[in-house]
MDTraj code that builds the backbone (N, CA, C; nanometers):
import mdtraj as md
import numpy as np

residues = "UNK UNK UNK UNK UNK UNK UNK UNK UNK UNK UNK UNK UNK UNK UNK UNK UNK UNK UNK UNK UNK UNK UNK UNK UNK UNK UNK UNK UNK UNK UNK UNK UNK UNK UNK UNK UNK UNK UNK UNK UNK UNK UNK UNK UNK UNK UNK UNK UNK UNK UNK UNK UNK UNK UNK UNK UNK UNK UNK UNK UNK UNK UNK UNK UNK UNK UNK UNK UNK UNK UNK UNK UNK UNK UNK UNK UNK UNK UNK UNK UNK UNK UNK UNK UNK UNK UNK UNK UNK UNK UNK UNK UNK".split()
xyz = np.array([
    [2.3652, 1.6184, 0.0515],
    [2.5035, 1.5701, 0.0199],
    [2.5355, 1.4282, 0.0639],
    [2.4949, 1.3610, 0.1547],
    [2.5207, 1.2162, 0.2086],
    [2.4936, 1.1113, 0.1138],
    [2.3577, 1.1959, 0.0957],
    [2.2820, 1.0707, 0.0708],
    [2.3898, 1.0242, -0.1109],
    [2.4650, 1.0891, -0.1722],
    [2.5233, 1.0386, -0.2553],
    [2.5648, 0.9524, -0.2285],
    [2.6344, 0.9766, -0.1689],
    [2.7182, 0.8380, -0.1213],
    [2.5975, 0.6907, -0.1071],
    [2.5332, 0.6797, 0.0512],
    [2.4438, 0.6295, 0.0718],
    [2.2906, 0.6378, 0.0009],
    [2.2386, 0.5616, -0.1048],
    [2.1249, 0.6249, -0.1583],
    [1.9778, 0.5918, -0.0944],
    [2.0441, 0.4418, 0.0024],
    [1.9842, 0.3838, 0.0657],
    [1.9896, 0.3705, 0.2780],
    [2.0627, 0.5103, 0.3128],
    [2.0053, 0.4886, 0.4216],
    [1.9014, 0.6029, 0.4838],
    [1.8487, 0.5567, 0.6036],
    [1.7455, 0.6352, 0.6742],
    [1.8244, 0.7659, 0.7069],
    [1.6533, 0.8381, 0.6151],
    [1.7325, 1.0001, 0.6393],
    [1.7721, 1.0803, 0.8828],
    [1.7086, 0.9963, 0.9362],
    [1.6357, 0.9608, 1.0940],
    [1.8079, 0.8912, 1.1656],
    [1.8262, 0.7761, 1.0585],
    [1.9854, 0.7752, 1.0931],
    [2.1257, 0.8629, 1.0313],
    [2.0441, 0.9446, 0.9457],
    [2.2252, 1.0856, 0.9948],
    [2.1442, 1.1761, 1.1032],
    [2.0230, 1.1906, 1.1221],
    [2.0147, 1.3571, 1.2291],
    [2.0818, 1.2297, 1.3744],
    [2.0037, 1.2254, 1.4469],
    [2.0414, 1.1264, 1.5576],
    [2.1119, 1.0381, 1.5202],
    [2.1743, 0.9840, 1.5019],
    [2.3325, 0.9064, 1.4987],
    [2.4445, 0.9449, 1.4617],
    [2.4532, 0.9640, 1.3779],
    [2.5774, 0.9940, 1.2676],
    [2.6087, 1.1707, 1.2675],
    [2.5600, 1.2531, 1.3261],
    [2.5856, 1.3639, 1.3303],
    [2.5628, 1.4332, 1.3868],
    [2.5050, 1.3039, 1.5257],
    [2.5909, 1.2845, 1.6698],
    [2.6522, 1.2583, 1.7180],
    [2.7291, 1.1883, 1.6798],
    [2.8795, 1.1596, 1.7324],
    [2.9712, 1.2034, 1.6399],
    [2.9687, 1.2290, 1.4696],
    [3.0758, 1.4097, 1.4412],
    [3.0974, 1.4678, 1.5328],
    [2.9600, 1.5510, 1.5498],
    [2.9884, 1.6781, 1.7008],
    [3.0576, 1.5898, 1.8789],
    [3.0588, 1.4759, 1.8766],
    [3.0858, 1.4543, 1.9154],
    [3.2390, 1.4128, 1.9937],
    [3.3173, 1.3767, 1.8750],
    [3.4127, 1.3649, 1.8174],
    [3.4043, 1.4674, 1.8077],
    [3.4305, 1.5659, 1.7361],
    [3.4643, 1.7404, 1.6899],
    [3.4881, 1.7843, 1.8148],
    [3.4218, 1.7554, 1.9071],
    [3.4687, 1.7684, 2.0554],
    [3.5825, 1.7680, 2.1152],
    [3.5597, 1.6244, 2.1163],
    [3.6883, 1.5406, 2.1151],
    [3.8027, 1.5726, 2.1096],
    [3.8152, 1.5932, 1.9300],
    [3.9366, 1.6807, 1.8861],
    [3.9258, 1.8288, 1.9643],
    [3.8342, 1.8423, 1.9378],
    [3.8611, 2.0069, 1.9423],
    [3.9932, 2.0116, 2.1412],
    [3.9540, 1.8821, 2.2331],
    [4.0411, 1.9225, 2.3103],
    [4.1674, 1.8834, 2.3014],
    [4.2047, 1.7532, 2.2937],
    [4.2903, 1.7086, 2.3182],
    [4.4262, 1.7688, 2.1275],
    [4.3638, 1.8191, 2.0415],
    [4.3941, 1.8172, 1.9647],
    [4.4697, 2.0042, 2.0101],
    [4.5774, 1.9788, 1.8939],
    [4.6504, 2.1587, 1.9334],
    [4.6456, 2.2397, 1.7895],
    [4.6105, 2.1577, 1.7485],
    [4.5843, 2.2267, 1.5918],
    [4.3988, 2.2497, 1.5664],
    [4.3470, 2.2551, 1.6679],
    [4.1615, 2.2583, 1.6235],
    [4.1447, 2.3578, 1.7244],
    [4.0495, 2.4002, 1.6937],
    [3.9861, 2.5360, 1.8571],
    [3.9691, 2.4523, 1.8502],
    [3.7837, 2.5442, 1.9467],
    [3.6848, 2.5358, 1.9824],
    [3.6062, 2.5712, 1.9376],
    [3.6074, 2.6994, 1.8522],
    [3.5611, 2.7728, 1.7780],
    [3.5406, 2.7383, 1.6503],
    [3.6290, 2.6792, 1.6009],
    [3.6351, 2.5795, 1.4645],
    [3.5307, 2.5427, 1.4905],
    [3.5895, 2.3822, 1.5681],
    [3.4548, 2.2884, 1.6375],
    [3.3328, 2.3294, 1.6308],
    [3.3568, 2.4178, 1.7008],
    [3.1599, 2.4614, 1.6482],
    [3.1146, 2.4730, 1.5186],
    [3.1720, 2.5705, 1.4848],
    [3.1436, 2.6634, 1.2600],
    [3.1516, 2.5224, 1.2915],
    [3.2163, 2.3910, 1.2331],
    [3.1905, 2.2249, 1.1372],
    [3.0969, 2.1535, 1.2779],
    [3.0516, 2.1967, 1.3551],
    [2.9716, 2.0989, 1.4068],
    [2.8340, 2.1647, 1.3546],
    [2.8542, 2.3764, 1.2715],
    [2.7005, 2.3924, 1.3155],
    [2.6850, 2.2925, 1.1134],
    [2.7795, 2.3843, 1.0140],
    [2.7232, 2.2728, 0.9101],
    [2.6578, 2.1622, 0.8668],
    [2.7226, 2.1266, 0.9846],
    [2.6670, 1.9233, 0.9577],
    [2.5586, 1.8700, 0.9377],
    [2.4866, 1.9523, 0.9618],
    [2.3403, 1.9520, 0.8352],
    [2.3601, 1.9700, 0.7277],
    [2.4146, 2.0202, 0.6670],
    [2.4881, 2.0441, 0.4751],
    [2.4389, 1.9032, 0.4966],
    [2.4965, 1.7534, 0.5408],
    [2.5355, 1.6793, 0.4925],
    [2.3988, 1.6108, 0.4172],
    [2.3079, 1.6525, 0.5362],
    [2.1811, 1.5535, 0.4957],
    [2.0756, 1.7053, 0.4314],
    [2.1440, 1.8324, 0.4008],
    [2.0290, 1.8797, 0.3841],
    [2.0734, 1.9013, 0.2423],
    [2.1151, 1.8704, 0.2317],
    [2.2056, 1.9960, 0.0802],
    [2.2431, 1.9435, 0.0278],
    [2.1030, 1.7978, -0.0227],
    [2.0822, 1.7699, -0.1454],
    [2.0662, 1.8412, -0.2694],
    [1.9890, 1.8935, -0.2617],
    [1.9817, 1.9497, -0.4123],
    [1.9415, 2.1521, -0.3310],
    [1.9737, 2.2175, -0.3703],
    [1.9637, 2.3284, -0.3870],
    [1.8045, 2.3693, -0.3211],
    [1.7077, 2.3012, -0.4276],
    [1.5407, 2.2999, -0.3408],
    [1.4767, 2.2482, -0.1854],
    [1.5806, 2.1243, -0.1930],
    [1.5797, 2.1397, -0.0399],
    [1.6611, 2.1473, 0.1042],
    [1.7620, 2.2244, 0.0032],
    [1.8202, 2.3445, 0.1161],
    [1.7699, 2.4177, 0.0927],
    [1.6824, 2.5072, 0.0249],
    [1.5767, 2.6380, 0.0634],
    [1.4952, 2.6295, 0.1648],
    [1.4281, 2.5018, 0.1131],
    [1.2762, 2.4266, 0.2354],
    [1.3137, 2.4312, 0.3632],
    [1.4708, 2.3421, 0.3780],
    [1.4678, 2.3285, 0.4814],
    [1.5897, 2.3929, 0.5775],
    [1.5730, 2.5797, 0.5277],
    [1.7178, 2.6137, 0.6508],
    [1.6756, 2.6288, 0.7639],
    [1.5565, 2.6428, 0.7846],
    [1.5330, 2.6480, 0.9427],
    [1.5975, 2.5381, 0.9756],
    [1.6025, 2.4173, 0.9274],
    [1.6126, 2.3073, 1.0203],
    [1.7648, 2.3360, 1.0372],
    [1.8201, 2.4130, 0.9150],
    [1.9719, 2.3499, 0.9458],
    [1.9533, 2.4549, 1.0829],
    [1.9267, 2.5457, 1.0458],
    [1.9644, 2.6876, 1.2042],
    [1.9384, 2.5473, 1.3202],
    [1.8829, 2.4779, 1.3242],
    [1.8250, 2.4243, 1.4038],
    [1.8833, 2.3085, 1.4851],
    [1.9341, 2.1922, 1.3930],
    [2.0091, 2.1451, 1.3879],
    [2.1450, 2.1337, 1.4223],
    [2.1915, 2.2615, 1.3242],
    [2.3300, 2.3349, 1.4081],
    [2.3727, 2.3366, 1.5233],
    [2.2479, 2.4796, 1.6006],
    [2.3138, 2.5176, 1.7009],
    [2.2800, 2.3768, 1.7623],
    [2.2262, 2.2394, 1.8145],
    [2.1825, 2.1625, 1.8836],
    [2.3627, 2.0114, 1.9149],
    [2.3393, 2.0754, 1.7360],
    [2.5321, 1.9878, 1.7224],
    [2.6082, 2.0651, 1.7627],
    [2.6226, 2.1852, 1.8026],
    [2.6882, 2.3680, 1.8445],
    [2.6958, 2.3217, 2.0375],
    [2.6152, 2.3183, 2.0562],
    [2.6064, 2.3166, 2.1691],
    [2.6214, 2.1464, 2.2334],
    [2.5447, 2.0716, 2.1352],
    [2.6641, 1.9371, 2.2374],
    [2.7928, 1.8545, 2.1774],
    [2.8656, 2.0164, 2.0583],
    [3.0487, 1.9339, 2.0259],
    [3.0303, 2.1032, 2.1825],
    [3.0364, 2.1628, 2.2695],
    [3.0764, 2.2335, 2.3339],
    [3.0623, 2.2356, 2.4400],
    [2.9786, 2.0709, 2.4756],
    [2.8762, 2.0303, 2.5886],
    [2.9748, 1.9772, 2.6325],
    [3.0714, 1.8091, 2.5070],
    [3.1883, 1.7379, 2.5643],
    [3.3524, 1.7345, 2.5410],
    [3.3104, 1.9642, 2.5386],
    [3.4664, 2.0097, 2.5376],
    [3.4490, 2.0818, 2.6651],
    [3.3250, 2.1224, 2.7312],
    [3.3127, 2.1793, 2.8640],
    [3.3269, 2.0506, 2.9764],
    [3.2663, 1.9318, 2.9428],
    [3.3307, 1.8191, 3.0089],
    [3.4608, 1.7259, 2.9796],
    [3.5207, 1.7469, 2.8988],
    [3.6887, 1.7094, 2.9278],
    [3.7037, 1.7887, 3.0218],
    [3.7327, 1.9296, 3.0220],
    [3.7890, 2.0461, 3.0102],
    [3.7576, 1.9819, 3.2177],
    [3.6728, 1.9784, 3.2586],
    [3.6050, 2.0295, 3.3693],
    [3.6779, 1.8301, 3.4373],
    [3.5800, 1.7127, 3.3971],
    [3.7262, 1.6287, 3.4084],
    [3.8664, 1.5726, 3.4138],
    [3.9455, 1.5917, 3.2978],
    [4.0911, 1.6044, 3.3088],
    [4.1562, 1.7112, 3.3917],
    [4.0578, 1.8249, 3.2943],
    [4.1251, 1.9838, 3.4300],
    [4.2120, 2.0266, 3.2269],
    [4.2111, 2.1593, 3.2864],
    [4.2915, 2.2269, 3.2065],
    [4.3503, 2.2165, 3.1232],
    [4.4029, 2.2007, 3.0515],
    [4.5500, 2.2630, 2.9416],
    [4.6383, 2.3757, 2.9338],
    [4.7243, 2.3538, 2.9758],
    [4.8709, 2.4162, 2.9728],
    [4.8018, 2.4904, 2.8650],
])
top = md.Topology()
chain = top.add_chain()
for i, resn in enumerate(residues, 1):
    res = top.add_residue(resn, chain, resSeq=i)
    for name in ("N", "CA", "C"):
        top.add_atom(name, md.element.get_by_symbol(name[0]), res)
traj = md.Trajectory(xyz[None], top)
């Protein structure tokens, strides 16, 4: 889906740079924003691989396993950022 906007983007840029940055931002947002909950950001970060996998239906079908693996990794990254902020900044009241 992201390739619809950026035709000449390297696929490794989306996998290794862009989506982890978005996952970290979601983790920060889940800590500081009151309207974003942790479970919502974990679900959003699990859906992040669809940005570069869901370019068409055949690509999505052949890469469904990669979606689960990368989605779980991005969700874990979001959760780690949230937990680090709770440990460093403190618990919200």
